[in-house]
N, CA, C and O of each residue as an XYZ file, in Angstrom:
632
protein
N      30.526     -1.229      3.922
C      30.518     -2.282      2.977
C      31.619     -1.730      2.270
O      31.639     -0.503      2.178
N      32.608     -2.431      1.714
C      33.519     -2.415      0.681
C      32.805     -2.946     -0.771
O      31.736     -3.553     -0.714
N      33.366     -2.719     -1.873
C      32.904     -2.550     -3.079
C      33.024     -4.173     -3.281
O      32.261     -4.802     -4.014
N      34.045     -4.735     -2.558
C      34.404     -5.809     -3.134
C      33.931     -6.947     -2.123
O      33.913     -8.117     -2.504
N      33.654     -6.691     -1.188
C      32.370     -7.839     -0.346
C      30.987     -7.644     -1.252
O      30.271     -8.606     -1.527
N      30.736     -6.473     -1.622
C      29.801     -6.020     -2.626
C      29.631     -7.120     -3.629
O      28.791     -8.019     -3.645
N      30.575     -6.867     -4.436
C      30.420     -7.822     -5.525
C      30.721     -9.092     -5.096
O      29.983     -9.848     -5.726
N      31.430     -9.722     -4.344
C      31.317    -11.188     -3.824
C      30.412    -11.280     -3.627
O      29.936    -11.948     -4.546
N      29.601    -11.014     -2.872
C      27.937    -11.127     -2.860
C      27.230    -10.675     -3.594
O      26.046    -10.630     -3.262
N      27.543    -10.259     -4.622
C      26.317    -10.519     -5.581
C      26.672    -11.704     -6.433
O      25.777    -12.458     -6.817
N      28.017    -11.924     -6.770
C      28.227    -13.113     -7.400
C      27.676    -14.491     -7.271
O      27.173    -15.289     -8.062
N      27.998    -14.493     -5.755
C      27.862    -15.956     -5.068
C      26.304    -16.111     -4.665
O      25.777    -17.217     -4.544
N      25.703    -15.036     -4.492
C      24.193    -15.184     -3.522
C      23.376    -14.428     -4.864
O      22.369    -14.005     -4.296
N      23.286    -14.146     -5.880
C      22.809    -13.282     -6.720
C      21.237    -14.709     -7.354
O      20.011    -14.735     -7.251
N      22.130    -15.477     -7.861
C      21.136    -16.858     -8.056
C      20.327    -17.121     -7.045
O      19.214    -17.448     -7.458
N      20.423    -17.117     -5.815
C      19.830    -17.770     -4.659
C      18.919    -16.978     -4.029
O      17.773    -17.286     -3.704
N      19.592    -15.745     -3.843
C      18.087    -14.558     -4.063
C      17.425    -14.388     -4.504
O      16.356    -13.949     -4.080
N      17.747    -14.679     -5.725
C      16.326    -14.930     -7.039
C      15.587    -15.646     -7.095
O      14.414    -15.379     -7.359
N      16.056    -16.862     -6.852
C      15.176    -17.635     -6.673
C      14.522    -17.990     -5.402
O      13.409    -18.497     -5.262
N      15.367    -17.655     -4.500
C      14.403    -17.077     -3.179
C      12.887    -16.190     -3.337
O      11.874    -16.484     -2.703
N      12.970    -15.290     -4.118
C      11.952    -14.000     -4.275
C      11.311    -14.626     -5.554
O      10.252    -14.035     -5.760
N      11.537    -15.591     -6.494
C      10.889    -16.155     -7.581
C       9.695    -17.209     -6.460
O       8.530    -17.051     -6.825
N       9.772    -17.723     -5.818
C       9.224    -18.660     -4.615
C       8.396    -17.463     -4.154
O       7.284    -17.487     -4.682
N       8.575    -16.461     -3.369
C       7.483    -15.803     -2.999
C       6.465    -14.835     -3.811
O       5.281    -14.702     -3.501
N       7.138    -14.139     -4.961
C       6.620    -13.394     -5.555
C       5.813    -13.941     -6.670
O       4.917    -13.258     -7.168
N       6.190    -15.618     -7.257
C       5.732    -15.899     -8.271
C       5.988    -15.483     -9.381
O       5.786    -16.358    -10.223
N       6.348    -14.536     -9.802
C       7.218    -13.810    -11.310
C       8.585    -13.309    -11.022
O       9.050    -12.655    -10.089
N       9.176    -13.906    -12.300
C      10.866    -14.039    -12.655
C      10.859    -12.854    -12.417
O      11.118    -12.467    -11.278
N      10.568    -11.998    -13.404
C      10.584    -10.316    -13.805
C      10.741     -9.580    -12.211
O      11.879     -9.218    -11.910
N       9.963     -9.424    -11.506
C       9.722     -9.110    -10.797
C      10.734     -9.867     -9.536
O      10.893     -9.356     -8.427
N      11.255    -10.959     -9.901
C      11.910    -11.067     -8.572
C      13.272    -10.841     -8.925
O      14.110    -10.355     -8.165
N      13.515    -11.289    -10.368
C      15.003     -9.785    -10.857
C      15.028     -8.807    -10.340
O      15.966     -8.692     -9.551
N      13.931     -7.414    -10.486
C      13.979     -6.699     -9.806
C      14.022     -6.567     -8.555
O      14.776     -5.860     -7.887
N      13.167     -7.283     -8.216
C      13.369     -7.265     -6.255
C      14.897     -7.882     -5.714
O      15.189     -7.616     -4.549
N      15.639     -8.500     -6.332
C      17.128     -9.126     -6.414
C      17.851     -7.786     -6.491
O      18.555     -7.499     -5.523
N      17.754     -6.687     -7.790
C      18.656     -5.674     -7.484
C      18.101     -5.034     -6.778
O      19.048     -5.028     -5.992
N      17.378     -4.434     -6.283
C      16.859     -3.208     -5.028
C      17.636     -4.207     -3.890
O      18.405     -3.544     -3.193
N      17.619     -5.061     -3.688
C      18.386     -6.199     -2.583
C      19.742     -5.434     -2.338
O      20.228     -4.740     -1.446
N      20.086     -5.878     -3.498
C      21.724     -5.708     -3.569
C      21.922     -3.922     -3.380
O      22.995     -3.707     -2.817
N      21.411     -3.047     -3.600
C      21.003     -2.142     -3.821
C      20.892     -1.458     -2.580
O      21.499     -0.407     -2.373
N      20.046     -2.073     -1.628
C      19.913     -1.560     -0.366
C      21.280     -2.110      0.759
O      21.904     -1.491      1.621
N      21.367     -3.509      0.282
C      22.569     -4.088      0.862
C      23.769     -3.186      0.700
O      24.276     -3.074      1.816
N      24.461     -2.478     -0.214
C      25.219     -1.496     -0.662
C      24.874     -0.023      0.454
O      25.765      0.558      1.074
N      23.881      0.234      0.484
C      23.788      1.132      1.508
C      24.191      1.232      2.900
O      24.098      2.243      3.595
N      24.658      0.069      3.259
C      24.186     -0.579      4.764
C      25.479     -0.036      4.966
O      26.285     -0.133      4.041
N      25.928      0.718      6.397
C      27.185      1.198      6.734
C      27.692     -0.010      7.403
O      28.896      0.248      7.418
N      27.564     -1.185      7.978
C      27.970     -1.795      9.040
C      28.359     -3.089      8.299
O      27.601     -3.532      7.435
N      29.486     -3.697      8.597
C      30.149     -4.821      8.026
C      29.402     -6.143      8.512
O      29.226     -6.421      9.698
N      28.899     -7.089      7.200
C      28.022     -7.635      7.740
C      28.893     -9.251      7.792
O      28.940     -9.771      6.677
N      29.420     -9.897      8.680
C      30.139    -11.249      8.732
C      29.398    -11.759      7.286
O      28.359    -11.448      6.704
N      30.831    -12.992      6.958
C      30.259    -13.413      5.754
C      29.792    -14.899      5.610
O      29.715    -15.507      4.542
N      29.417    -15.511      7.162
C      28.217    -16.616      7.286
C      27.230    -15.860      7.451
O      26.290    -16.508      6.990
N      26.659    -14.431      7.995
C      25.298    -13.690      8.217
C      24.824    -13.417      6.751
O      23.658    -13.664      6.443
N      25.731    -12.901      5.823
C      25.449    -12.397      4.482
C      24.308    -13.068      3.908
O      23.520    -12.165      3.629
N      23.800    -14.192      3.580
C      23.115    -14.570      2.951
C      21.401    -14.388      4.005
O      20.332    -13.788      3.890
N      21.819    -14.981      4.615
C      20.447    -14.467      6.102
C      20.088    -12.862      5.546
O      18.998    -12.669      5.009
N      21.071    -11.732      5.708
C      20.726    -10.580      5.754
C      20.448    -10.468      4.392
O      19.470     -9.737      4.237
N      20.867    -10.859      3.414
C      20.333    -10.724      1.803
C      18.806    -11.353      1.896
O      17.939    -10.742      1.272
N      18.436    -12.485      2.604
C      16.975    -13.015      2.424
C      15.930    -12.599      2.969
O      14.757    -12.875      2.719
N      16.639    -11.520      4.178
C      15.566    -10.843      5.113
C      15.445     -9.513      4.188
O      14.391     -8.958      3.875
N      16.507     -9.203      3.892
C      16.192     -7.822      3.344
C      14.891     -8.083      1.875
O      13.910     -7.381      1.631
N      15.324     -9.196      1.211
C      14.481     -9.572     -0.134
C      12.856    -10.194      0.518
O      11.755    -10.024     -0.006
N      13.097    -10.761      1.497
C      11.603    -11.082      2.103
C      10.493     -9.804      2.029
O       9.343     -9.691      1.603
N      11.600     -8.784      2.765
C      11.091     -7.152      3.513
C      10.709     -6.627      2.323
O       9.533     -6.262      2.309
N      11.498     -6.426      1.029
C      11.143     -5.956     -0.291
C      10.225     -6.994     -0.686
O       9.519     -6.161     -1.253
N       9.712     -7.888     -0.856
C       8.873     -8.592     -1.435
C       7.560     -8.028     -0.844
O       6.646     -7.637     -1.571
N       7.490     -7.997      0.882
C       6.074     -8.165      1.463
C       6.096     -6.489      0.881
O       5.589     -6.293     -0.223
N       6.621     -5.436      1.556
C       6.263     -4.449      0.878
C       5.627     -4.216     -0.396
O       4.527     -3.676     -0.510
N       6.427     -4.684     -1.478
C       5.514     -4.752     -2.828
C       3.893     -5.538     -2.629
O       2.771     -5.223     -3.026
N       4.296     -6.421     -2.007
C       2.421     -6.991     -1.768
C       1.477     -5.990     -1.116
O       0.270     -6.066     -1.344
N       1.960     -5.090     -0.343
C       1.354     -4.183      0.241
C       1.033     -3.324     -0.540
O      -0.156     -3.047     -0.695
N       2.003     -2.704     -1.209
C       1.729     -1.532     -2.441
C       0.726     -1.999     -3.197
O      -0.093     -1.145     -3.536
N       0.478     -3.477     -3.689
C      -0.253     -3.875     -4.848
C      -1.141     -3.715     -4.537
O      -1.900     -3.090     -5.277
N      -1.705     -4.286     -2.952
C      -3.061     -4.651     -2.869
C      -3.971     -3.264     -2.420
O      -5.182     -3.040     -2.427
N      -2.912     -2.542     -2.072
C      -3.555     -1.213     -1.709
C      -4.035     -0.423     -3.167
O      -5.053      0.250     -3.325
N      -3.252     -0.648     -3.902
C      -3.473     -0.329     -5.554
C      -4.648     -1.325     -5.964
O      -5.689     -0.942     -6.500
N      -4.352     -2.665     -5.642
C      -5.958     -3.429     -6.362
C      -6.885     -3.042     -5.922
O      -7.762     -2.677     -6.705
N      -7.163     -2.925     -4.199
C      -8.283     -2.359     -3.718
C      -8.900     -1.058     -4.023
O     -10.122     -0.912     -4.044
N      -7.920      0.042     -4.299
C      -8.517      0.827     -4.831
C      -8.927      1.265     -6.072
O      -9.571      2.303     -6.225
N      -8.528      0.392     -7.135
C      -8.718      0.099     -8.667
C      -9.803     -0.723     -8.358
O     -10.702     -0.500     -9.168
N     -10.141     -1.645     -7.473
C     -11.233     -2.551     -7.755
C     -12.529     -1.674     -6.735
O     -13.679     -1.839     -7.142
N     -12.423     -1.151     -5.988
C     -13.702     -0.356     -5.760
C     -14.003      0.687     -6.693
O     -15.173      1.032     -6.527
N     -13.494      1.275     -7.520
C     -13.529      2.426     -8.516
C     -14.512      1.677     -9.874
O     -15.473      2.140    -10.488
N     -13.817      0.386    -10.002
C     -14.248     -0.633    -10.731
C     -15.272     -1.696    -10.664
O     -15.678     -2.377    -11.605
N     -15.613     -1.744     -9.504
C     -16.763     -2.694     -8.736
C     -17.421     -3.323     -9.831
O     -17.958     -2.473    -10.542
N     -17.545     -4.207    -10.140
C     -18.751     -4.594    -11.018
C     -19.743     -5.655     -9.776
O     -19.293     -6.330     -8.850
N     -21.093     -5.475    -10.176
C     -22.287     -6.149     -9.335
C     -21.963     -7.911     -9.207
O     -21.964     -8.459     -8.104
N     -21.794     -8.390    -10.018
C     -21.583     -9.841    -10.058
C     -19.872    -10.603     -9.520
O     -19.544    -11.785     -9.613
N     -19.005     -9.379     -8.943
C     -18.527     -9.550     -7.909
C     -18.398    -10.075     -6.993
O     -17.632    -10.957     -6.608
N     -19.879     -9.048     -6.202
C     -19.911     -9.087     -5.043
C     -21.378     -9.594     -4.574
O     -22.320     -9.865     -5.318
N     -21.337     -9.661     -3.044
C     -22.668    -10.703     -2.916
C     -23.766     -9.462     -2.606
O     -23.761     -8.273     -2.926
N     -24.541    -10.140     -1.974
C     -26.183     -9.080     -2.211
C     -25.906     -8.787     -0.437
O     -26.992     -9.074      0.066
N     -24.967     -8.359      0.675
C     -24.946     -7.953      1.163
C     -23.798     -6.582      1.587
O     -23.819     -5.576      2.297
N     -22.860     -7.269      0.678
C     -21.647     -6.180      0.019
C     -22.262     -4.843     -0.571
O     -21.853     -3.685     -0.485
N     -23.561     -5.462     -1.301
C     -23.674     -4.555     -1.948
C     -25.007     -3.368     -1.537
O     -25.159     -2.189     -1.855
N     -25.785     -4.252     -0.746
C     -26.530     -3.601      0.602
C     -25.898     -2.477      1.506
O     -26.523     -1.575      2.062
N     -24.666     -2.680      1.545
C     -23.836     -1.846      2.522
C     -23.065     -1.140      1.699
O     -22.507     -0.258      2.351
N     -22.802     -1.114      0.694
C     -21.917     -0.266     -0.097
C     -23.368      1.261     -0.445
O     -23.149      2.470     -0.363
N     -24.612      0.633     -0.782
C     -25.665      1.331     -0.955
C     -25.930      2.237      0.129
O     -26.075      3.456      0.215
N     -25.951      1.235      0.957
C     -25.925      1.880      2.199
C     -25.119      3.336      2.746
O     -25.692      4.367      3.099
N     -23.518      3.082      2.703
C     -22.705      4.075      2.460
C     -22.622      5.136      1.609
O     -21.992      6.178      1.787
N     -23.438      4.749      0.465
C     -23.209      6.111     -0.254
C     -24.439      6.952     -0.063
O     -24.426      8.143     -0.375
N     -25.826      6.188      0.596
C     -27.343      6.676      1.209
C     -26.444      7.578      2.165
O     -26.676      8.769      1.955
N     -25.614      7.393      3.021
C     -24.986      8.023      4.049
C     -23.827      9.139      3.772
O     -23.720      9.970      4.675
N     -23.156      9.249      2.930
C     -22.726      9.881      2.414
C     -23.191     11.526      1.724
O     -22.841     12.699      1.587
N     -24.071     10.680      1.494
C     -25.396     11.681      0.434
C     -25.869     12.899      1.232
O     -26.295     14.037      1.033
N     -25.534     11.964      2.368
C     -26.559     13.341      3.812
C     -25.903     14.572      3.732
O     -26.455     15.673      3.744
N     -24.389     14.287      3.626
C     -23.482     15.814      3.590
C     -23.853     16.782      2.231
O     -23.607     16.395      1.088
N     -24.472     18.075      2.526
C     -25.033     18.738      1.873
C     -23.590     19.722      1.117
O     -23.658     20.276      0.020
N     -22.467     19.731      1.960
C     -21.392     20.358      1.476
C     -20.541     19.632      0.253
O     -19.896     18.675      0.682
N     -20.399     19.844     -1.054
C     -19.725     18.969     -1.910
C     -18.735     18.953     -1.592
O     -18.611     17.733     -1.695
N     -17.740     19.290     -1.231
C     -16.333     19.638     -0.681
C     -16.001     17.953      0.218
O     -15.463     16.918     -0.174
N     -16.694     18.398      1.694
C     -16.828     17.502      2.477
C     -17.328     16.163      2.025
O     -16.932     15.184      2.659
N     -18.042     16.008      1.141
C     -18.604     14.619      0.657
C     -17.879     14.169     -0.196
O     -18.068     12.968     -0.386
N     -16.919     14.741     -0.962
C     -15.754     14.458     -1.854
C     -14.576     13.920     -0.825
O     -13.990     12.838     -0.870
N     -14.427     14.873      0.003
C     -13.554     14.385      1.148
C     -13.830     12.944      1.870
O     -12.977     12.078      2.070
N     -14.981     12.894      2.158
C     -15.559     11.491      3.025
C     -15.667     10.487      2.035
O     -15.292      9.413      2.505
N     -16.005     10.402      0.922
C     -15.978      9.665     -0.105
C     -14.411      9.162     -0.737
O     -14.307      8.018     -1.180
N     -13.272     10.059     -0.741
C     -11.963      9.554     -0.784
C     -11.643      8.699      0.429
O     -11.017      7.647      0.303
N     -12.264      9.348      2.134
C     -11.411      8.723      2.556
C     -11.796      7.002      2.916
O     -11.070      6.008      2.904
N     -13.374      7.185      3.252
C     -14.376      6.117      3.389
C     -14.625      5.033      2.175
O     -14.308      3.848      2.281
N     -15.104      5.481      1.261
C     -15.515      4.322      0.247
C     -14.327      4.088     -0.470
O     -14.182      2.950     -0.917
N     -13.305      5.053     -0.709
C     -11.904      4.684     -1.706
C     -10.497      4.411     -0.969
O      -9.519      4.087     -1.643
N     -10.405      4.571      0.653
C      -9.979      4.094      1.315
C      -8.415      4.934      1.215
O      -7.382      4.449      1.676
N      -8.479      6.091      0.616
C      -7.246      6.754      0.761
C      -6.895      7.514      2.510
O      -7.641      7.920      3.401
N      -5.517      7.429      2.378
C      -5.234      7.624      3.409
C      -5.110      9.555      3.464
O      -5.073     10.305      2.489
N      -5.074      9.897      4.793
C      -5.156     11.457      5.331
C      -4.576     12.316      4.134
O      -5.131     13.215      3.502
N      -3.324     11.797      4.001
C      -2.151     12.275      3.434
C      -2.494     12.779      1.836
O      -2.487     13.795      1.141
N      -2.864     11.018      1.753
C      -3.190     10.844     -0.158
C      -4.188     11.664     -0.738
O      -4.229     11.922     -1.941
N      -5.433     12.300      0.568
C      -6.523     12.613     -0.182
C      -6.232     14.398      0.246
O      -6.789     15.232     -0.468
N      -5.588     14.749      1.106
C      -4.749     16.355      0.936
C      -4.239     16.440     -0.449
O      -4.572     17.368     -1.186
N      -3.523     15.593     -0.782
C      -2.902     15.781     -2.369
C      -3.696     16.014     -3.336
O      -3.491     16.970     -4.085
N      -4.909     15.055     -3.519
C      -5.720     14.602     -4.043
C      -6.292     16.196     -4.385
O      -6.186     16.807     -5.448
N      -7.009     16.697     -2.947
C      -7.777     17.927     -3.365
C      -7.201     19.229     -2.953
O      -7.759     20.326     -2.951
N      -5.998     18.925     -2.608
C      -5.129     20.538     -2.460
C      -5.124     21.385     -1.439
O      -4.964     22.605     -1.381
N      -5.424     20.141     -0.232
C      -5.948     21.136      1.142
C      -4.659     20.526      2.427
O      -3.545     20.025      2.273
N      -4.980     20.660      2.918
C      -3.845     20.787      4.684
C      -4.500     19.055      4.614
O      -5.347     18.407      3.999
N      -3.427     18.869      5.726
C      -3.995     17.279      6.212
C      -4.719     17.890      7.619
O      -5.516     17.111      8.141
N      -4.610     18.639      8.003
C      -5.283     19.202      8.694
C      -7.116     19.741      9.071
O      -7.973     19.747      9.955
N      -6.762     20.243      7.254
C      -8.173     20.615      7.046
C      -9.006     19.057      6.687
O     -10.196     18.902      6.964
N      -8.183     18.008      6.055
C      -8.887     16.370      5.726
C      -9.264     15.927      7.082
O     -10.238     15.180      7.172
N      -8.488     16.359      8.397
C      -9.115     15.766      9.327
C     -10.396     16.326      9.986
O     -11.335     15.689     10.463
N     -10.177     17.993      9.883
C     -11.721     18.527     10.099
C     -13.122     18.188      9.416
O     -14.182     18.136     10.040
N     -12.951     17.924      7.784
C     -13.699     17.675      7.044
C     -14.730     16.240      7.471
O     -15.939     16.121      7.669
N     -13.647     15.338      7.487
C     -13.733     14.268      7.840
C     -15.038     14.031      9.624
O     -15.957     13.282      9.955
N     -14.557     14.772     10.005
C     -14.915     15.049     11.654
C     -15.985     15.737     11.503
O     -16.891     14.920     11.341
N     -16.278     16.491     11.475
C     -17.704     17.459     11.029
C     -18.779     16.765     10.172
O     -19.979     16.623     10.410
N     -18.052     16.371      9.124
C     -19.035     15.472      8.109
C     -19.892     13.967      8.622
O     -20.983     13.521      8.266
N     -18.637     13.327      9.823
C     -19.336     12.239     10.271
C     -20.218     12.985     11.158
O     -21.353     12.860     10.697
N     -20.241     13.722     12.240
C     -21.233     14.118     13.212
C     -21.968     14.900     12.314
O     -22.884     15.401     12.966
N     -22.020     15.210     11.295
C     -23.449     15.439     10.548
C     -24.404     13.967     10.402
O     -25.592     13.796     10.678
N     -23.467     13.080      9.904
C     -24.037     11.891      9.603
C     -24.774     11.390     10.453
O     -25.790     10.714     10.287
N     -24.054     11.854     11.791
C     -24.336     10.870     12.949
C     -25.530     11.695     13.288
O     -26.399     10.959     13.757
N     -26.020     13.313     13.214
C     -27.063     13.848     13.792
C     -28.209     13.541     13.347
O     -29.255     13.396     13.981
N     -27.895     13.377     11.557
C     -28.928     12.898     11.075
C     -29.376     11.440     11.203
O     -30.547     11.246     11.528
N     -28.770     10.652     11.036
C     -29.580      9.558     11.549
C     -30.147      8.940     12.968
O     -31.069      8.129     13.060
N     -29.414      9.485     14.012
C     -30.024     10.025     15.298
C     -31.365     10.182     15.410
O     -32.228      9.541     16.010
N     -31.390     11.270     14.638
C     -32.651     12.206     15.043
C     -33.954     11.775     14.014
O     -35.039     12.347     14.119
């Protein structure tokens, strides 16, 4: 795409894309930030987009950016809420399940394996994130989780 096309698209469609994003994200500041990101992504496209499809293309980019933002925030909120869980926010069955999981994790004698299992199962970190947090390889994380789960399984069955 050439600079004049991008400039024209920005002038013609910025307010419409921002309004579209405002309806999705329900926050004007986030909508404006995502609009900027949308046009930046459009600049990186090498293919020429026909003028009549440009608004559709921009809205598609905007929608995908909004969904990515929601996913990131949801992941962060889930992780934060699990760390700061308060008893009045969850029902009895959730507490029982949480206590049961903690009891099972406490079966693991190796503190490093226990920590890795807690990060993966309780806090919901990915293998890559867990590896970065404990400064180990992803293969070591997979192996630790596998062995920890097998130990728990053996203790529960016996």
